[in-house]
KOLFI-93496 format. One record per residue (C-alpha): y, x, z. Coordinates in steps of 0.25 Angstrom, whole numbers, padded with zeros to 4 digits, always signed. Each point is the difference from the previous one (the first is absolute). Layout:
BEGIN
YXZ;...
END
This chain:
BEGIN
+0000-0001+0001;+0013+0005-0005;+0010+0007+0013;+0010-0011-0006;-0009-0011+0002;-0004+0006+0014;+0015+0000+0005;+0003-0014-0007;-0012-0005+0008;+0003+0006+0014;+0016-0004-0003;-0005-0014-0002;-0009+0001+0013;+0011+0004+0008;+0010-0009-0006;-0011-0012+0004;+0000+0005+0013;+0015+0001+0003;+0000-0015-0006;-0009-0002+0011;+0006+0006+0010;+0014-0006-0004;-0005-0013+0001;-0007+0001+0014;+0015+0006+0005;+0006-0013-0005;-0010-0009+0005;-0002+0007+0015;-0007-0011+0003;-0014+0000+0008;-0008+0011-0006;+0012+0004-0008;+0002+0013+0008;-0016+0003-0001;+0000-0002-0016;+0013+0010+0000;-0008+0011+0008;-0013-0002-0008;+0010+0002-0013;+0007+0012+0005;-0016+0006+0001;-0003-0004-0014;+0013+0006-0005;-0002+0012+0008;-0014+0002-0006;+0004-0002-0013;+0010+0011+0002;-0010+0008+0001;-0008-0001-0009;-0003+0012-0010;+0004-0002-0015;-0008+0010-0009;+0008+0014-0004;+0005-0003-0015;-0006+0009-0011;+0010+0006-0010;+0015-0001+0001;+0006-0015+0004;+0006-0007-0011;+0013-0003+0006;+0002+0016+0004;+0001+0001+0014;-0007+0010+0006;-0011-0001+0009;+0008+0010+0011;+0012-0009+0000;-0002-0012+0009;+0005-0014-0003;+0008-0005+0009;+0002-0016+0003;+0016-0004-0004;+0009+0002+0009;+0007-0010+0007;+0013-0008-0008;+0012+0005+0006;+0006-0012+0004;+0015-0002+0009;-0006-0010+0011;+0012-0008+0005;-0007-0010+0011;+0004-0008+0011;-0013-0004+0005;-0007-0011+0012;-0014-0003+0000;-0008-0008+0010;-0011-0005-0003;-0014-0006+0008;-0013+0000-0010;-0011-0009+0004;-0010+0008+0006;+0012+0005+0009;+0005+0012-0008;+0013+0001+0002;+0013+0009-0003;+0016+0001+0005;+0006+0008-0009;+0016+0004-0002;+0002+0009-0012;+0015+0003-0006;+0001+0011-0011;+0012+0005-0007;+0000+0009-0012;-0013+0006+0005;+0005+0002+0014;-0006-0009+0012;+0010-0006+0008;-0009-0007+0009;-0014-0001+0004;-0010-0008+0010;-0014-0003-0002;-0010-0006+0007;-0012-0007-0005;-0011-0006+0008;-0016-0002-0003;-0003-0011+0006;-0001+0000+0015;-0007+0014+0000;+0012+0010-0001;+0012+0003-0008;+0009+0012-0006;+0014+0002+0001;+0010+0008-0006;+0015+0002+0003;+0010+0009-0009;+0006+0007+0012;-0014+0007+0000;+0001+0005-0015;+0010+0009-0007;-0001-0004-0016;-0005+0013-0008;-0001-0005-0013;+0010-0011-0009;-0007+0002-0015;-0009-0004-0006;-0004-0008+0012;+0005+0000+0014;-0006+0008+0011;+0002+0002+0015;-0006+0009+0008;-0005-0005+0016;+0011+0011+0009;-0013+0002+0011;-0007+0010-0010;-0013-0010-0003;+0000+0001-0013;+0004-0015-0001;+0007-0004-0013;+0006-0013-0006;+0002-0002-0015;+0008-0010-0006;+0000-0003-0017;+0002-0011-0009;-0007-0005-0011;+0005-0012-0009;-0005-0012+0010;+0002+0007+0015;+0005+0011+0008;-0012+0005+0008;+0001+0006+0015;-0011+0008+0004;-0008+0010+0010;-0007+0012+0000;-0006+0008+0011;+0005-0008+0011;-0012-0004+0008;+0007+0004+0013;+0011-0011-0002;-0010-0008-0001;-0011-0009+0012;-0013+0009-0003;-0010-0006-0010;+0010-0008-0009;+0007+0010-0008;-0010-0001-0013;+0005-0017+0001;+0013+0005+0002;+0007-0005-0014;+0013+0003-0006;+0011-0010+0000;+0005-0004-0014;+0014-0007-0003;+0007-0009-0011;+0010+0012-0006;+0008-0014-0006;+0001-0009+0014;-0004+0013+0010;-0011-0008+0006;-0014+0001+0001;-0006+0000-0014;-0010-0009-0005;-0010+0003-0008;-0005-0008-0012;-0015-0007+0005;-0011+0004-0012;
END
């Protein structure tokens, strides 16, 4: 089987798993988090599968010694007066305020609860902004490596975290989802049901 056909099949598999993960995130209903965890596991396995080495020179002139990189995040000017407070059927809830002007964070307060099992909390005073393009990054001042990231696509502004386990009740970090704002209204983004 040609390498390009294998790559296409792998991309299709990863795309299908990504769509299932997004669908589980949208529902956030009973069992949705388990489905999301299973999707992440399958996605990880798919990403680890190896493709055979190409034979002969590639048709597009790409050399094997040059790794291909994913497309960069599109640089967008982020301006948002965001306020999101919502509660899901399964008890997951979030309350977030995010104010950004010309990619500079003016205010940030975010707390999320995973049912009655625990919560995570993030306050702007505990972070320093270290980057403002192509996405915004804030790094915890305490040296823990906790990072907040903000980016915008046409339908939403996303506030996410990485390496922030110490800011959450033990045992819930892997279920602490990002918060998404509608860039036009500043309210919680409503994802289309599919």
